[in-house]
C-alpha positions in Angstrom: -16.8 119.8 48.9 -17.3 119.6 52.6 -13.6 120.5 53.1 -14.0 123.6 51.0 -17.1 124.7 52.9 -15.2 124.1 56.2 -12.2 126.1 55.0 -14.4 129.0 53.9 -16.2 129.0 57.2 -12.8 129.1 59.1 -11.6 132.0 56.9 -14.8 134.0 57.6 -14.5 133.3 61.3 -10.8 134.2 61.5 -11.4 137.3 59.4 -13.7 138.6 62.1 -10.7 138.6 64.5 -8.9 141.3 62.6 -10.2 144.3 64.5 -10.3 142.7 68.0 -8.9 144.4 71.1 -5.9 142.8 72.7 -8.2 141.6 75.5 -10.5 140.0 73.0 -7.6 138.3 71.2 -6.2 136.9 74.4 -9.6 135.6 75.5 -10.2 134.1 72.1 -6.9 132.4 71.8 -7.2 131.1 75.4 -10.7 129.8 74.7 -9.7 128.0 71.5 -6.6 126.5 72.9 -8.4 125.4 76.1 -11.2 123.9 74.0 -8.8 122.0 71.8 -6.8 120.7 74.8 -10.0 119.8 76.7 -11.4 117.9 73.7 -8.2 115.8 73.5 -8.2 115.1 77.3 -12.0 114.5 77.3 -11.7 112.1 74.4 -9.1 110.1 76.3 -11.3 110.1 79.4 -14.4 109.2 77.5 -16.4 112.5 77.3 -15.0 114.8 74.6 -17.9 117.3 74.9 -17.5 117.8 78.6 -13.7 118.1 78.2 -14.2 120.7 75.5 -16.5 122.8 77.6 -14.2 122.7 80.7 -11.1 123.4 78.6 -12.8 126.4 76.9 -13.7 127.8 80.3 -10.3 127.3 81.7 -8.7 128.7 78.6 -10.9 131.8 78.6 -9.9 132.5 82.2 -6.3 131.9 81.4 -6.3 134.2 78.4 -8.0 137.0 80.4 -5.4 136.6 83.3 -2.6 136.7 80.8 -3.9 139.9 79.2 -4.3 141.5 82.7 -0.7 140.7 83.6 0.5 142.0 80.3 -1.4 145.3 80.6 0.0 145.8 84.1 3.5 145.2 82.9 3.0 147.7 80.1 1.6 150.3 82.5 4.6 149.8 84.8 7.0 150.3 82.0 5.3 153.4 80.8 5.2 154.8 84.3 8.9 154.2 84.7 9.7 155.7 81.4 7.6 158.8 82.2 9.3 159.2 85.6 12.7 158.9 84.1 11.9 161.4 81.3 10.5 163.9 83.8 13.6 163.6 86.0 15.8 164.2 83.0 13.8 167.3 82.0 14.1 168.8 85.5 17.8 168.3 86.0 20.3 170.7 84.5 22.8 169.7 81.8 25.6 167.6 83.2 23.9 167.1 86.6 24.0 163.5 87.9 20.8 161.6 88.1 19.0 161.6 91.5 19.7 158.7 93.8 17.5 155.6 93.5 14.9 155.5 96.2 12.9 152.3 96.7 9.2 152.7 97.5 
């Protein structure tokens, strides 16, 4: 019976993650992963609760950093696409592309 209640609670909690933003998802995954890893390391060191708390904090920061890097990469890709598209619209048919200029 306890397992059924635990399973139902997990399903309800995970169902709430359906409409999360990518930042919220990255933070949640990082926090849960860090908490799990911290609990294991803390249990081996003798204090599982402290390990869980530290792991959750580190995982949260890691998830947020990962999300920030991913958003920057997507923005750079979109910017490069837009620049290439605009350059293609301004050049005449059959014209060679402009030379690459590093910034």
